[in-house]
C-alpha positions, 0 to 999 in steps of 0.5 A: 372480316370481323371476329366471331364468338368461335374466333374469340374462344379459339384465341382465348383457349390458345393464349397462355397468361394473356399471351399468344405466339406469332406462330400459334396466331398464324396457325389459328388463322389458317385453321379458322380460314381467316386472315392473320389480321382478324386474329390480331384484331381479336387479340387486341379486343381481348387484351392478349399480347402477341409475342415472338412476331416473325413476319411483322404481321401483328 
């Protein structure tokens, strides 16, 4: 599954100072009904760093 404009906007809005917590990334994945990898790939494309990774998903 690839990223969409809706996912890009959600990730951009959730990220603070170019960073997104793992907890929030997983929550976004659940809310958007996509695998966590899609959120991770979107963050990579947007140059957003995921921090405080809890499960090694990203």
